[in-house]
All heavy atoms as a GROMACS GRO file, in nm:
protein
  644
    1MET      N    1   0.956  -0.240  -0.015
    1MET     CA    2   1.028  -0.185   0.097
    1MET      C    3   0.934  -0.157   0.212
    1MET      O    4   0.825  -0.107   0.192
    1MET     CB    5   1.093  -0.053   0.056
    1MET     CG    6   1.228  -0.068  -0.005
    1MET     SD    7   1.310   0.092  -0.001
    1MET     CE    8   1.345   0.110  -0.171
    2ALA      N    9   0.979  -0.185   0.331
    2ALA     CA   10   0.896  -0.163   0.450
    2ALA      C   11   0.866  -0.016   0.471
    2ALA      O   12   0.756   0.020   0.512
    2ALA     CB   13   0.966  -0.220   0.573
    3ASN      N   14   0.961   0.071   0.441
    3ASN     CA   15   0.935   0.213   0.462
    3ASN      C   16   0.829   0.266   0.366
    3ASN      O   17   0.758   0.359   0.398
    3ASN     CB   18   1.063   0.296   0.456
    3ASN     CG   19   1.140   0.272   0.329
    3ASN    OD1   20   1.088   0.217   0.233
    3ASN    ND2   21   1.265   0.311   0.328
    4TYR      N   22   0.815   0.207   0.250
    4TYR     CA   23   0.710   0.250   0.158
    4TYR      C   24   0.574   0.201   0.206
    4TYR      O   25   0.474   0.267   0.187
    4TYR     CB   26   0.736   0.201   0.015
    4TYR     CG   27   0.645   0.272  -0.083
    4TYR    CD1   28   0.678   0.398  -0.130
    4TYR    CD2   29   0.525   0.215  -0.124
    4TYR    CE1   30   0.593   0.466  -0.216
    4TYR    CE2   31   0.441   0.281  -0.211
    4TYR     CZ   32   0.476   0.406  -0.256
    4TYR     OH   33   0.392   0.474  -0.341
    5GLU      N   34   0.571   0.086   0.273
    5GLU     CA   35   0.446   0.033   0.327
    5GLU      C   36   0.402   0.107   0.452
    5GLU      O   37   0.288   0.097   0.493
    5GLU     CB   38   0.462  -0.116   0.359
    5GLU     CG   39   0.487  -0.203   0.236
    5GLU     CD   40   0.370  -0.201   0.138
    5GLU    OE1   41   0.254  -0.198   0.183
    5GLU    OE2   42   0.396  -0.201   0.018
    6ALA      N   43   0.493   0.181   0.514
    6ALA     CA   44   0.462   0.253   0.637
    6ALA      C   45   0.354   0.357   0.612
    6ALA      O   46   0.349   0.420   0.506
    6ALA     CB   47   0.587   0.320   0.691
    7TRP      N   48   0.271   0.378   0.712
    7TRP     CA   49   0.167   0.480   0.705
    7TRP      C   50   0.231   0.617   0.714
    7TRP      O   51   0.197   0.708   0.639
    7TRP     CB   52   0.067   0.454   0.815
    7TRP     CG   53  -0.053   0.542   0.813
    7TRP    CD1   54  -0.129   0.571   0.704
    7TRP    CD2   55  -0.111   0.612   0.922
    7TRP    NE1   56  -0.232   0.655   0.740
    7TRP    CE2   57  -0.223   0.682   0.874
    7TRP    CE3   58  -0.080   0.620   1.057
    7TRP    CZ2   59  -0.302   0.759   0.956
    7TRP    CZ3   60  -0.160   0.697   1.138
    7TRP    CH2   61  -0.270   0.766   1.087
    8LYS      N   62   0.325   0.633   0.808
    8LYS     CA   63   0.398   0.758   0.826
    8LYS      C   64   0.544   0.726   0.858
    8LYS      O   65   0.573   0.626   0.921
    8LYS     CB   66   0.342   0.842   0.942
    8LYS     CG   67   0.202   0.892   0.920
    8LYS     CD   68   0.196   1.002   0.817
    8LYS     CE   69   0.053   1.053   0.802
    8LYS     NZ   70   0.038   1.146   0.692
    9VAL      N   71   0.633   0.815   0.816
    9VAL     CA   72   0.775   0.807   0.849
    9VAL      C   73   0.810   0.938   0.920
    9VAL      O   74   0.792   1.046   0.864
    9VAL     CB   75   0.862   0.787   0.724
    9VAL    CG1   76   1.010   0.789   0.760
    9VAL    CG2   77   0.826   0.656   0.654
   10ILE      N   78   0.857   0.928   1.044
   10ILE     CA   79   0.887   1.045   1.124
   10ILE      C   80   1.034   1.081   1.108
   10ILE      O   81   1.121   0.996   1.123
   10ILE     CB   82   0.857   1.019   1.273
   10ILE    CG1   83   0.710   0.978   1.290
   10ILE    CG2   84   0.890   1.141   1.357
   10ILE    CD1   85   0.677   0.926   1.427
   11CYS      N   86   1.060   1.208   1.080
   11CYS     CA   87   1.196   1.259   1.067
   11CYS      C   88   1.215   1.373   1.167
   11CYS      O   89   1.118   1.435   1.211
   11CYS     CB   90   1.221   1.310   0.926
   11CYS     SG   91   1.204   1.182   0.800
   12CYS      N   92   1.341   1.404   1.200
   12CYS     CA   93   1.368   1.505   1.303
   12CYS      C   94   1.394   1.644   1.246
   12CYS      O   95   1.411   1.739   1.323
   12CYS     CB   96   1.486   1.462   1.388
   12CYS     SG   97   1.639   1.446   1.296
   13SER      N   98   1.397   1.660   1.114
   13SER     CA   99   1.424   1.792   1.056
   13SER      C  100   1.374   1.796   0.911
   13SER      O  101   1.350   1.692   0.849
   13SER     CB  102   1.573   1.825   1.060
   13SER     OG  103   1.644   1.738   0.972
   14ASP      N  104   1.364   1.917   0.859
   14ASP     CA  105   1.328   1.933   0.718
   14ASP      C  106   1.433   1.870   0.628
   14ASP      O  107   1.402   1.812   0.525
   14ASP     CB  108   1.310   2.081   0.683
   14ASP     CG  109   1.183   2.139   0.744
   14ASP    OD1  110   1.084   2.066   0.755
   14ASP    OD2  111   1.185   2.259   0.778
   15TYR      N  112   1.560   1.882   0.669
   15TYR     CA  113   1.669   1.822   0.591
   15TYR      C  114   1.648   1.671   0.581
   15TYR      O  115   1.660   1.612   0.474
   15TYR     CB  116   1.806   1.852   0.652
   15TYR     CG  117   1.914   1.769   0.588
   15TYR    CD1  118   1.964   1.804   0.463
   15TYR    CD2  119   1.962   1.655   0.650
   15TYR    CE1  120   2.061   1.725   0.402
   15TYR    CE2  121   2.058   1.576   0.590
   15TYR     CZ  122   2.107   1.612   0.465
   15TYR     OH  123   2.202   1.534   0.405
   16MET      N  124   1.618   1.606   0.695
   16MET     CA  125   1.600   1.460   0.693
   16MET      C  126   1.478   1.420   0.612
   16MET      O  127   1.479   1.317   0.545
   16MET     CB  128   1.590   1.405   0.836
   16MET     CG  129   1.722   1.403   0.909
   16MET     SD  130   1.856   1.320   0.816
   16MET     CE  131   1.793   1.157   0.799
   17ILE      N  132   1.374   1.502   0.613
   17ILE     CA  133   1.257   1.473   0.530
   17ILE      C  134   1.298   1.472   0.383
   17ILE      O  135   1.265   1.379   0.310
   17ILE     CB  136   1.144   1.575   0.555
   17ILE    CG1  137   1.074   1.541   0.686
   17ILE    CG2  138   1.043   1.575   0.441
   17ILE    CD1  139   0.960   1.632   0.722
   18SER      N  140   1.375   1.573   0.341
   18SER     CA  141   1.416   1.576   0.200
   18SER      C  142   1.510   1.460   0.167
   18SER      O  143   1.502   1.402   0.060
   18SER     CB  144   1.481   1.711   0.166
   18SER     OG  145   1.601   1.728   0.237
   19HIS      N  146   1.596   1.423   0.261
   19HIS     CA  147   1.689   1.313   0.237
   19HIS      C  148   1.615   1.178   0.229
   19HIS      O  149   1.640   1.098   0.140
   19HIS     CB  150   1.795   1.308   0.348
   19HIS     CG  151   1.901   1.207   0.322
   19HIS    ND1  152   1.994   1.221   0.221
   19HIS    CD2  153   1.928   1.090   0.383
   19HIS    CE1  154   2.074   1.116   0.222
   19HIS    NE2  155   2.035   1.035   0.319
   20VAL      N  156   1.523   1.155   0.322
   20VAL     CA  157   1.446   1.030   0.322
   20VAL      C  158   1.359   1.023   0.197
   20VAL      O  159   1.347   0.917   0.135
   20VAL     CB  160   1.362   1.020   0.451
   20VAL    CG1  161   1.261   0.908   0.442
   20VAL    CG2  162   1.452   0.999   0.571
   21LYS      N  163   1.299   1.135   0.160
   21LYS     CA  164   1.217   1.139   0.039
   21LYS      C  165   1.300   1.099  -0.083
   21LYS      O  166   1.259   1.018  -0.165
   21LYS     CB  167   1.158   1.278   0.021
   21LYS     CG  168   1.070   1.291  -0.100
   21LYS     CD  169   1.014   1.432  -0.111
   21LYS     CE  170   0.934   1.444  -0.238
   21LYS     NZ  171   0.878   1.576  -0.256
   22TYR      N  172   1.421   1.154  -0.093
   22TYR     CA  173   1.509   1.124  -0.206
   22TYR      C  174   1.560   0.980  -0.199
   22TYR      O  175   1.554   0.907  -0.299
   22TYR     CB  176   1.628   1.222  -0.206
   22TYR     CG  177   1.736   1.182  -0.301
   22TYR    CD1  178   1.722   1.205  -0.438
   22TYR    CD2  179   1.852   1.122  -0.255
   22TYR    CE1  180   1.822   1.166  -0.527
   22TYR    CE2  181   1.952   1.084  -0.344
   22TYR     CZ  182   1.937   1.106  -0.479
   22TYR     OH  183   2.035   1.068  -0.565
   23ALA      N  184   1.610   0.939  -0.082
   23ALA     CA  185   1.673   0.808  -0.068
   23ALA      C  186   1.575   0.692  -0.088
   23ALA      O  187   1.611   0.589  -0.144
   23ALA     CB  188   1.740   0.796   0.069
   24PHE      N  189   1.451   0.709  -0.043
   24PHE     CA  190   1.355   0.600  -0.047
   24PHE      C  191   1.239   0.622  -0.143
   24PHE      O  192   1.152   0.536  -0.156
   24PHE     CB  193   1.301   0.572   0.094
   24PHE     CG  194   1.409   0.530   0.190
   24PHE    CD1  195   1.445   0.613   0.295
   24PHE    CD2  196   1.474   0.409   0.176
   24PHE    CE1  197   1.544   0.576   0.384
   24PHE    CE2  198   1.574   0.371   0.264
   24PHE     CZ  199   1.609   0.454   0.368
   25GLY      N  200   1.234   0.739  -0.206
   25GLY     CA  201   1.128   0.767  -0.302
   25GLY      C  202   0.990   0.774  -0.239
   25GLY      O  203   0.892   0.730  -0.299
   26LEU      N  204   0.983   0.829  -0.119
   26LEU     CA  205   0.855   0.836  -0.049
   26LEU      C  206   0.780   0.964  -0.086
   26LEU      O  207   0.840   1.068  -0.107
   26LEU     CB  208   0.877   0.834   0.102
   26LEU     CG  209   0.940   0.706   0.157
   26LEU    CD1  210   0.964   0.720   0.306
   26LEU    CD2  211   0.852   0.586   0.130
   27PRO      N  212   0.648   0.957  -0.091
   27PRO     CA  213   0.568   1.077  -0.118
   27PRO      C  214   0.562   1.168   0.005
   27PRO      O  215   0.579   1.122   0.118
   27PRO     CB  216   0.430   1.022  -0.153
   27PRO     CG  217   0.424   0.889  -0.087
   27PRO     CD  218   0.565   0.836  -0.083
   28ASN      N  219   0.537   1.295  -0.018
   28ASN     CA  220   0.532   1.394   0.091
   28ASN      C  221   0.433   1.358   0.200
   28ASN      O  222   0.457   1.386   0.317
   28ASN     CB  223   0.498   1.532   0.036
   28ASN     CG  224   0.615   1.595  -0.036
   28ASN    OD1  225   0.730   1.564  -0.007
   28ASN    ND2  226   0.585   1.683  -0.128
   29ASP      N  227   0.318   1.299   0.164
   29ASP     CA  228   0.215   1.273   0.265
   29ASP      C  229   0.252   1.163   0.364
   29ASP      O  230   0.184   1.144   0.463
   29ASP     CB  231   0.081   1.243   0.199
   29ASP     CG  232   0.081   1.118   0.115
   29ASP    OD1  233   0.189   1.074   0.071
   29ASP    OD2  234  -0.028   1.063   0.092
   30LYS      N  235   0.361   1.090   0.340
   30LYS     CA  236   0.406   0.988   0.435
   30LYS      C  237   0.508   1.042   0.534
   30LYS      O  238   0.539   0.978   0.632
   30LYS     CB  239   0.468   0.869   0.362
   30LYS     CG  240   0.367   0.784   0.291
   30LYS     CD  241   0.430   0.658   0.241
   30LYS     CE  242   0.327   0.579   0.165
   30LYS     NZ  243   0.319   0.444   0.208
   31LEU      N  244   0.563   1.160   0.507
   31LEU     CA  245   0.672   1.214   0.588
   31LEU      C  246   0.622   1.318   0.686
   31LEU      O  247   0.548   1.409   0.650
   31LEU     CB  248   0.777   1.275   0.496
   31LEU     CG  249   0.839   1.175   0.398
   31LEU    CD1  250   0.916   1.246   0.290
   31LEU    CD2  251   0.926   1.075   0.470
   32VAL      N  252   0.662   1.303   0.812
   32VAL     CA  253   0.621   1.392   0.919
   32VAL      C  254   0.746   1.436   0.996
   32VAL      O  255   0.832   1.354   1.026
   32VAL     CB  256   0.526   1.322   1.018
   32VAL    CG1  257   0.488   1.413   1.133
   32VAL    CG2  258   0.403   1.271   0.947
   33MET      N  259   0.756   1.566   1.028
   33MET     CA  260   0.868   1.612   1.108
   33MET      C  261   0.825   1.629   1.254
   33MET      O  262   0.723   1.692   1.282
   33MET     CB  263   0.922   1.746   1.058
   33MET     CG  264   1.044   1.788   1.138
   33MET     SD  265   1.118   1.945   1.093
   33MET     CE  266   0.990   2.060   1.135
   34VAL      N  267   0.902   1.569   1.343
   34VAL     CA  268   0.884   1.588   1.487
   34VAL      C  269   1.019   1.637   1.537
   34VAL      O  270   1.117   1.562   1.536
   34VAL     CB  271   0.843   1.458   1.558
   34VAL    CG1  272   0.835   1.479   1.708
   34VAL    CG2  273   0.711   1.408   1.503
   35GLN      N  274   1.025   1.761   1.579
   35GLN     CA  275   1.151   1.820   1.621
   35GLN      C  276   1.205   1.752   1.745
   35GLN      O  277   1.129   1.705   1.830
   35GLN     CB  278   1.134   1.969   1.646
   35GLN     CG  279   1.100   2.045   1.519
   35GLN     CD  280   1.071   2.190   1.546
   35GLN    OE1  281   1.050   2.232   1.660
   35GLN    NE2  282   1.069   2.270   1.441
   36THR      N  283   1.336   1.750   1.758
   36THR     CA  284   1.404   1.683   1.869
   36THR      C  285   1.353   1.730   2.004
   36THR      O  286   1.326   1.650   2.092
   36THR     CB  287   1.555   1.705   1.859
   36THR    OG1  288   1.598   1.663   1.730
   36THR    CG2  289   1.629   1.626   1.965
   37ARG      N  290   1.337   1.858   2.022
   37ARG     CA  291   1.292   1.907   2.153
   37ARG      C  292   1.153   1.857   2.188
   37ARG      O  293   1.123   1.833   2.303
   37ARG     CB  294   1.299   2.058   2.160
   37ARG     CG  295   1.200   2.130   2.073
   37ARG     CD  296   1.210   2.281   2.093
   37ARG     NE  297   1.112   2.350   2.014
   37ARG     CZ  298   1.135   2.394   1.891
   37ARG    NH1  299   1.253   2.378   1.837
   37ARG    NH2  300   1.040   2.456   1.824
   38LYS      N  301   1.067   1.837   2.089
   38LYS     CA  302   0.933   1.784   2.117
   38LYS      C  303   0.940   1.637   2.154
   38LYS      O  304   0.868   1.591   2.239
   38LYS     CB  305   0.842   1.805   1.997
   38LYS     CG  306   0.807   1.951   1.977
   38LYS     CD  307   0.710   1.969   1.865
   38LYS     CE  308   0.680   2.117   1.849
   38LYS     NZ  309   0.593   2.144   1.738
   39ARG      N  310   1.028   1.561   2.089
   39ARG     CA  311   1.042   1.420   2.123
   39ARG      C  312   1.090   1.404   2.266
   39ARG      O  313   1.047   1.315   2.337
   39ARG     CB  314   1.139   1.350   2.028
   39ARG     CG  315   1.080   1.331   1.891
   39ARG     CD  316   1.173   1.254   1.805
   39ARG     NE  317   1.297   1.330   1.798
   39ARG     CZ  318   1.404   1.290   1.734
   39ARG    NH1  319   1.405   1.177   1.671
   39ARG    NH2  320   1.512   1.363   1.730
   40ALA      N  321   1.180   1.491   2.311
   40ALA     CA  322   1.233   1.482   2.446
   40ALA      C  323   1.126   1.506   2.551
   40ALA      O  324   1.137   1.459   2.663
   40ALA     CB  325   1.348   1.581   2.463
   41GLN      N  326   1.022   1.577   2.516
   41GLN     CA  327   0.916   1.609   2.611
   41GLN      C  328   0.816   1.493   2.627
   41GLN      O  329   0.734   1.496   2.716
   41GLN     CB  330   0.842   1.734   2.566
   41GLN     CG  331   0.927   1.858   2.569
   41GLN     CD  332   0.858   1.976   2.504
   41GLN    OE1  333   0.748   1.964   2.452
   41GLN    NE2  334   0.925   2.090   2.504
   42LEU      N  335   0.823   1.393   2.544
   42LEU     CA  336   0.727   1.282   2.550
   42LEU      C  337   0.773   1.177   2.651
   42LEU      O  338   0.810   1.068   2.616
   42LEU     CB  339   0.712   1.219   2.411
   42LEU     CG  340   0.657   1.310   2.305
   42LEU    CD1  341   0.665   1.243   2.168
   42LEU    CD2  342   0.514   1.347   2.337
   43ARG      N  343   0.767   1.211   2.777
   43ARG     CA  344   0.816   1.121   2.881
   43ARG      C  345   0.703   1.057   2.961
   43ARG      O  346   0.718   0.946   3.010
   43ARG     CB  347   0.911   1.194   2.973
   43ARG     CG  348   1.036   1.237   2.899
   43ARG     CD  349   1.136   1.296   2.990
   43ARG     NE  350   1.251   1.337   2.909
   43ARG     CZ  351   1.345   1.414   2.950
   43ARG    NH1  352   1.343   1.462   3.072
   43ARG    NH2  353   1.445   1.446   2.872
   44ARG      N  354   0.595   1.127   2.976
   44ARG     CA  355   0.482   1.071   3.051
   44ARG      C  356   0.406   0.972   2.964
   44ARG      O  357   0.394   0.988   2.843
   44ARG     CB  358   0.390   1.182   3.099
   44ARG     CG  359   0.454   1.276   3.199
   44ARG     CD  360   0.352   1.369   3.261
   44ARG     NE  361   0.253   1.415   3.167
   44ARG     CZ  362   0.245   1.539   3.121
   44ARG    NH1  363   0.330   1.630   3.160
   44ARG    NH2  364   0.151   1.572   3.036
   45ARG      N  365   0.352   0.871   3.025
   45ARG     CA  366   0.281   0.766   2.953
   45ARG      C  367   0.165   0.821   2.870
   45ARG      O  368   0.142   0.779   2.758
   45ARG     CB  369   0.232   0.661   3.052
   45ARG     CG  370   0.184   0.534   2.990
   45ARG     CD  371   0.166   0.430   3.099
   45ARG     NE  372   0.134   0.302   3.046
   45ARG     CZ  373   0.220   0.216   2.996
   45ARG    NH1  374   0.346   0.248   2.986
   45ARG    NH2  375   0.182   0.099   2.952
   46ASN      N  376   0.090   0.916   2.923
   46ASN     CA  377  -0.022   0.973   2.849
   46ASN      C  378   0.026   1.045   2.724
   46ASN      O  379  -0.039   1.041   2.621
   46ASN     CB  380  -0.102   1.069   2.937
   46ASN     CG  381  -0.179   0.996   3.045
   46ASN    OD1  382  -0.204   0.876   3.033
   46ASN    ND2  383  -0.216   1.066   3.149
   47ASP      N  384   0.140   1.113   2.734
   47ASP     CA  385   0.195   1.179   2.617
   47ASP      C  386   0.229   1.078   2.509
   47ASP      O  387   0.206   1.101   2.392
   47ASP     CB  388   0.322   1.258   2.654
   47ASP     CG  389   0.292   1.383   2.735
   47ASP    OD1  390   0.176   1.426   2.737
   47ASP    OD2  391   0.386   1.435   2.797
   48LEU      N  392   0.285   0.965   2.548
   48LEU     CA  393   0.322   0.861   2.451
   48LEU      C  394   0.198   0.803   2.383
   48LEU      O  395   0.199   0.779   2.263
   48LEU     CB  396   0.403   0.751   2.518
   48LEU     CG  397   0.543   0.792   2.563
   48LEU    CD1  398   0.608   0.680   2.642
   48LEU    CD2  399   0.628   0.830   2.444
   49ARG      N  400   0.093   0.781   2.460
   49ARG     CA  401  -0.031   0.729   2.401
   49ARG      C  402  -0.089   0.828   2.300
   49ARG      O  403  -0.131   0.789   2.192
   49ARG     CB  404  -0.133   0.701   2.511
   49ARG     CG  405  -0.105   0.575   2.589
   49ARG     CD  406  -0.222   0.542   2.679
   49ARG     NE  407  -0.183   0.436   2.769
   49ARG     CZ  408  -0.200   0.440   2.899
   49ARG    NH1  409  -0.258   0.544   2.956
   49ARG    NH2  410  -0.162   0.340   2.975
   50GLU      N  411  -0.091   0.954   2.337
   50GLU     CA  412  -0.143   1.057   2.248
   50GLU      C  413  -0.057   1.068   2.122
   50GLU      O  414  -0.108   1.073   2.011
   50GLU     CB  415  -0.148   1.192   2.318
   50GLU     CG  416  -0.203   1.303   2.233
   50GLU     CD  417  -0.201   1.438   2.305
   50GLU    OE1  418  -0.196   1.440   2.429
   50GLU    OE2  419  -0.202   1.539   2.235
   51PHE      N  420   0.072   1.067   2.140
   51PHE     CA  421   0.166   1.073   2.027
   51PHE      C  422   0.146   0.954   1.934
   51PHE      O  423   0.135   0.967   1.814
   51PHE     CB  424   0.310   1.077   2.079
   51PHE     CG  425   0.413   1.080   1.971
   51PHE    CD1  426   0.444   1.199   1.907
   51PHE    CD2  427   0.480   0.964   1.934
   51PHE    CE1  428   0.540   1.202   1.808
   51PHE    CE2  429   0.575   0.967   1.834
   51PHE     CZ  430   0.606   1.086   1.772
   52ARG      N  431   0.139   0.834   1.992
   52ARG     CA  432   0.123   0.712   1.914
   52ARG      C  433  -0.007   0.713   1.835
   52ARG      O  434  -0.013   0.667   1.722
   52ARG     CB  435   0.128   0.590   2.007
   52ARG     CG  436   0.128   0.459   1.934
   52ARG     CD  437   0.115   0.343   2.031
   52ARG     NE  438   0.147   0.218   1.970
   52ARG     CZ  439   0.076   0.160   1.874
   52ARG    NH1  440  -0.031   0.218   1.827
   52ARG    NH2  441   0.112   0.044   1.824
   53SER      N  442  -0.112   0.765   1.896
   53SER     CA  443  -0.243   0.764   1.830
   53SER      C  444  -0.244   0.847   1.701
   53SER      O  445  -0.330   0.828   1.616
   53SER     CB  446  -0.350   0.815   1.926
   53SER     OG  447  -0.336   0.953   1.949
   54LYS      N  448  -0.149   0.938   1.688
   54LYS     CA  449  -0.140   1.018   1.565
   54LYS      C  450  -0.083   0.939   1.448
   54LYS      O  451  -0.100   0.976   1.334
   54LYS     CB  452  -0.052   1.141   1.589
   54LYS     CG  453  -0.110   1.240   1.686
   54LYS     CD  454  -0.017   1.356   1.706
   54LYS     CE  455  -0.074   1.453   1.808
   54LYS     NZ  456   0.018   1.564   1.834
   55PHE      N  457  -0.013   0.828   1.478
   55PHE     CA  458   0.058   0.756   1.374
   55PHE      C  459   0.014   0.611   1.353
   55PHE      O  460   0.050   0.550   1.253
   55PHE     CB  461   0.209   0.758   1.403
   55PHE     CG  462   0.263   0.898   1.408
   55PHE    CD1  463   0.290   0.958   1.528
   55PHE    CD2  464   0.285   0.969   1.291
   55PHE    CE1  465   0.339   1.088   1.534
   55PHE    CE2  466   0.332   1.098   1.295
   55PHE     CZ  467   0.360   1.158   1.416
   56ALA      N  468  -0.061   0.553   1.446
   56ALA     CA  469  -0.100   0.412   1.431
   56ALA      C  470  -0.227   0.383   1.510
   56ALA      O  471  -0.257   0.450   1.608
   56ALA     CB  472   0.013   0.321   1.480
   57LEU      N  473  -0.297   0.282   1.465
   57LEU     CA  474  -0.412   0.232   1.539
   57LEU      C  475  -0.362   0.151   1.659
   57LEU      O  476  -0.248   0.104   1.657
   57LEU     CB  477  -0.498   0.144   1.448
   57LEU     CG  478  -0.563   0.215   1.329
   57LEU    CD1  479  -0.629   0.114   1.236
   57LEU    CD2  480  -0.663   0.319   1.377
   58PRO      N  481  -0.445   0.132   1.761
   58PRO     CA  482  -0.399   0.061   1.881
   58PRO      C  483  -0.342  -0.078   1.852
   58PRO      O  484  -0.247  -0.122   1.917
   58PRO     CB  485  -0.525   0.052   1.967
   58PRO     CG  486  -0.608   0.167   1.924
   58PRO     CD  487  -0.581   0.184   1.776
   59GLU      N  488  -0.398  -0.149   1.754
   59GLU     CA  489  -0.350  -0.285   1.726
   59GLU      C  490  -0.232  -0.289   1.629
   59GLU      O  491  -0.175  -0.395   1.606
   59GLU     CB  492  -0.465  -0.371   1.670
   59GLU     CG  493  -0.516  -0.328   1.534
   59GLU     CD  494  -0.621  -0.217   1.536
   59GLU    OE1  495  -0.652  -0.163   1.642
   59GLU    OE2  496  -0.672  -0.187   1.429
   60GLU      N  497  -0.193  -0.175   1.575
   60GLU     CA  498  -0.082  -0.171   1.479
   60GLU      C  499   0.052  -0.159   1.551
   60GLU      O  500   0.061  -0.106   1.661
   60GLU     CB  501  -0.098  -0.054   1.383
   60GLU     CG  502  -0.212  -0.071   1.287
   60GLU     CD  503  -0.224   0.046   1.192
   60GLU    OE1  504  -0.218   0.163   1.238
   60GLU    OE2  505  -0.240   0.021   1.072
   61LYS      N  506   0.156  -0.208   1.484
   61LYS     CA  507   0.291  -0.197   1.538
   61LYS      C  508   0.358  -0.073   1.481
   61LYS      O  509   0.327  -0.028   1.372
   61LYS     CB  510   0.372  -0.320   1.500
   61LYS     CG  511   0.321  -0.446   1.565
   61LYS     CD  512   0.405  -0.564   1.527
   61LYS     CE  513   0.350  -0.689   1.593
   61LYS     NZ  514   0.427  -0.807   1.559
   62ILE      N  515   0.451  -0.019   1.558
   62ILE     CA  516   0.533   0.094   1.513
   62ILE      C  517   0.678   0.048   1.512
   62ILE      O  518   0.725  -0.012   1.609
   62ILE     CB  519   0.517   0.215   1.606
   62ILE    CG1  520   0.375   0.271   1.596
   62ILE    CG2  521   0.619   0.323   1.573
   62ILE    CD1  522   0.348   0.388   1.687
   63VAL      N  523   0.747   0.073   1.404
   63VAL     CA  524   0.890   0.044   1.395
   63VAL      C  525   0.964   0.175   1.418
   63VAL      O  526   0.940   0.274   1.350
   63VAL     CB  527   0.927  -0.014   1.256
   63VAL    CG1  528   1.077  -0.037   1.246
   63VAL    CG2  529   0.850  -0.142   1.232
   64LEU      N  530   1.055   0.174   1.514
   64LEU     CA  531   1.129   0.294   1.550
   64LEU      C  532   1.276   0.274   1.520
   64LEU      O  533   1.335   0.174   1.561
   64LEU     CB  534   1.109   0.326   1.699
   64LEU     CG  535   1.189   0.442   1.755
   64LEU    CD1  536   1.144   0.574   1.691
   64LEU    CD2  537   1.174   0.448   1.905
   65PHE      N  538   1.336   0.367   1.448
   65PHE     CA  539   1.479   0.365   1.422
   65PHE      C  540   1.539   0.492   1.477
   65PHE      O  541   1.493   0.602   1.445
   65PHE     CB  542   1.506   0.356   1.271
   65PHE     CG  543   1.652   0.372   1.237
   65PHE    CD1  544   1.741   0.268   1.258
   65PHE    CD2  545   1.699   0.492   1.188
   65PHE    CE1  546   1.875   0.283   1.228
   65PHE    CE2  547   1.833   0.508   1.156
   65PHE     CZ  548   1.921   0.403   1.177
   66VAL      N  549   1.639   0.479   1.561
   66VAL     CA  550   1.709   0.594   1.616
   66VAL      C  551   1.854   0.583   1.575
   66VAL      O  552   1.921   0.485   1.607
   66VAL     CB  553   1.698   0.599   1.771
   66VAL    CG1  554   1.774   0.718   1.826
   66VAL    CG2  555   1.552   0.603   1.814
   67GLY      N  556   1.901   0.679   1.501
   67GLY     CA  557   2.040   0.677   1.458
   67GLY      C  558   2.059   0.756   1.330
   67GLY      O  559   1.964   0.806   1.272
   68ARG      N  560   2.183   0.767   1.291
   68ARG     CA  561   2.212   0.838   1.167
   68ARG      C  562   2.166   0.754   1.048
   68ARG      O  563   2.176   0.632   1.049
   68ARG     CB  564   2.363   0.864   1.153
   68ARG     CG  565   2.415   0.965   1.250
   68ARG     CD  566   2.562   0.995   1.229
   68ARG     NE  567   2.642   0.874   1.233
   68ARG     CZ  568   2.723   0.834   1.133
   68ARG    NH1  569   2.734   0.905   1.024
   68ARG    NH2  570   2.793   0.724   1.145
   69LEU      N  571   2.115   0.820   0.948
   69LEU     CA  572   2.066   0.751   0.829
   69LEU      C  573   2.185   0.729   0.734
   69LEU      O  574   2.214   0.811   0.649
   69LEU     CB  575   1.957   0.834   0.761
   69LEU     CG  576   1.886   0.768   0.646
   69LEU    CD1  577   1.812   0.644   0.691
   69LEU    CD2  578   1.789   0.864   0.582
   70VAL      N  579   2.255   0.619   0.757
   70VAL     CA  580   2.369   0.582   0.672
   70VAL      C  581   2.348   0.440   0.623
   70VAL      O  582   2.283   0.358   0.688
   70VAL     CB  583   2.503   0.596   0.746
   70VAL    CG1  584   2.534   0.741   0.779
   70VAL    CG2  585   2.506   0.512   0.872
   71TYR      N  586   2.403   0.409   0.508
   71TYR     CA  587   2.385   0.279   0.445
   71TYR      C  588   2.424   0.164   0.538
   71TYR      O  589   2.356   0.062   0.544
   71TYR     CB  590   2.468   0.273   0.316
   71TYR     CG  591   2.452   0.144   0.242
   71TYR    CD1  592   2.342   0.121   0.159
   71TYR    CD2  593   2.545   0.042   0.256
   71TYR    CE1  594   2.326   0.002   0.092
   71TYR    CE2  595   2.531  -0.078   0.188
   71TYR     CZ  596   2.421  -0.098   0.107
   71TYR     OH  597   2.407  -0.216   0.041
   72GLU      N  598   2.533   0.179   0.612
   72GLU     CA  599   2.585   0.072   0.696
   72GLU      C  600   2.488   0.029   0.805
   72GLU      O  601   2.496  -0.083   0.854
   72GLU     CB  602   2.717   0.116   0.761
   72GLU     CG  603   2.831   0.136   0.664
   72GLU     CD  604   2.828   0.273   0.596
   72GLU    OE1  605   2.748   0.360   0.638
   72GLU    OE2  606   2.904   0.292   0.500
   73LYS      N  607   2.397   0.115   0.843
   73LYS     CA  608   2.301   0.079   0.949
   73LYS      C  609   2.192  -0.016   0.897
   73LYS      O  610   2.123  -0.078   0.975
   73LYS     CB  611   2.236   0.205   1.006
   73LYS     CG  612   2.337   0.300   1.066
   73LYS     CD  613   2.313   0.320   1.210
   73LYS     CE  614   2.414   0.424   1.259
   73LYS     NZ  615   2.434   0.415   1.399
   74GLY      N  616   2.175  -0.024   0.766
   74GLY     CA  617   2.083  -0.120   0.708
   74GLY      C  618   1.935  -0.083   0.712
   74GLY      O  619   1.849  -0.167   0.692
   75ILE      N  620   1.904   0.044   0.737
   75ILE     CA  621   1.763   0.083   0.746
   75ILE      C  622   1.690   0.064   0.613
   75ILE      O  623   1.569   0.043   0.609
   75ILE     CB  624   1.748   0.228   0.799
   75ILE    CG1  625   1.606   0.257   0.842
   75ILE    CG2  626   1.796   0.329   0.698
   75ILE    CD1  627   1.556   0.179   0.956
   76HIS      N  628   1.763   0.064   0.504
   76HIS     CA  629   1.701   0.043   0.372
   76HIS      C  630   1.649  -0.100   0.356
   76HIS      O  631   1.568  -0.128   0.272
   76HIS     CB  632   1.802   0.074   0.261
   76HIS     CG  633   1.924  -0.012   0.267
   76HIS    ND1  634   2.023   0.008   0.360
   76HIS    CD2  635   1.961  -0.117   0.191
   76HIS    CE1  636   2.118  -0.082   0.342
   76HIS    NE2  637   2.083  -0.160   0.241
   77VAL      N  638   1.697  -0.190   0.439
   77VAL     CA  639   1.652  -0.330   0.436
   77VAL      C  640   1.527  -0.341   0.520
   77VAL      O  641   1.438  -0.410   0.497
   77VAL     CB  642   1.761  -0.424   0.489
   77VAL    CG1  643   1.713  -0.568   0.490
   77VAL    CG2  644   1.887  -0.412   0.409
   0.00000   0.00000   0.00000
């Protein structure tokens, strides 16, 4: 699974961390919570660079999923 290969998986709440952990069998050290209000503040380019540097190397890709975590969306694929 791609989510297991991920270095980090970002969730928006403690509830989503527990749900993602259960649904995908991910270990705690891969799960990071970034609250919604903090994500909304990342509008300036420098903020995005700093934020990205916490989760990936400059040459690495980041996969971003925005939406409800439901089976029909296919995120498990």
